[in-house]
N, C-alpha and C positions, 0 to 999 in steps of 0.2 A: 685876787687882784681884779679890778674892774676892767671893762673894755677900754675905758679911757686911759688906764695905767699901761695896758698892752700897746695902745697906740703910741704912747709917749716913748715906751721902750723901742718900738719899731722905728720911730722918728730919729731917736738918738743913734740906733744902729745904722740907719740909712745915712745920717750925717757923717758918722765916722767912716763908713764905706767910701763915701764921696771924698773925704780928706785923704784917705789911702790912695784912691785913684788919682787925685790931684798931685800927691807926692810922687807917685810913679810917673805920672805924665811929666812932672818937672824934671826928673831924671832923664827921661827920654828926650825932651826938648833941648836939654843941656848936652845932649849926646854923651852922658855919663853912664854908658851901658857896657863898659869893659874895663878891666884893670888899668889898661894903658890910657883910658879917657876919664879916669876918676877925677872928681872935682870936690872942692869944699862945699859944705852945705850952703854957705853964703853965695858962692858962685852959681850953685844950682837954683837958689832962691827959695830954699825950704824954710818955712815958718811953722811947721808942724812937727816938733821933735818927738812927741808921743807916738806918732804914726811911724816915724823913722825908727824909733826903738822897736816897735812891734814888728816892722818889716825886717829889721836887723836880726831880731830873735828867730825869725823864720827863715833866715839866710837869703831873703830876697835882695835886700841892699847890704852891701858889704863895705867895711871900712879898711882901708889899707893900714896896717899897724905901723908902718914906717912913716908914711907922709900925713896920715889922718884924713886923706881924701876918700870920697865915697863913690860907689858905682852901683848900678842896678844890674843884677843877674837875672836876665830874661829866662834862662834855663831853670833856675831855682824858682822863679815865679811860676812858670808853666807846671813844674812838678808839684808845687804847693797848691796851685789852683785846681789841679786835677784830683788832689786828695780831699778838697772841701766837700764834695757831695757825699763821700763815704763817711766823713765826720759828721755831717748834718744828719745822715741816716741814723748813725749810732746815737747821737744825742737825742733825736726823736724817739727812738726805741726806749732809751732810758726814761724819758719823760712819760711815755705811755706806761711803762712798767710801774713808775712811782704812782701815776694816777690810778692804775688798777689796784695797787696795794691800798691807797687811800679809800677808794670805793669800797673794796672788800671790808676794811676795818670798819667803815661807816655802816655797812650793812649788818656786820656782826653785832655792832653796838646797838642798832635799832632792834635786831632780833632779840638780844638780851633784855632790853628795856621793855619789849612787848610782852615778856613772860611774866 
């Protein structure tokens, strides 16, 4: 991947992170931060359903199964946020391991072709 490709991926990730922050801010501004203050997505003004789905999978936004209304769980968000650095470190270690395997395989191939 070229440096330009990496920049595009970084820009896409930054844009998605901003949309997630915007969704969470919309919940906060609508005061939909507890089950008794749950609101419909229309009332909250949500226009990013993909981000709501992602936050829902993480347990950060919760839909009341009876009413269909949504609310933001600040407790779940804090727990999720605090886990992110640990996940990032694991992902980085996996990428480093893969890179080392690729480099080692390349070196072996070069050594064999030099004989």
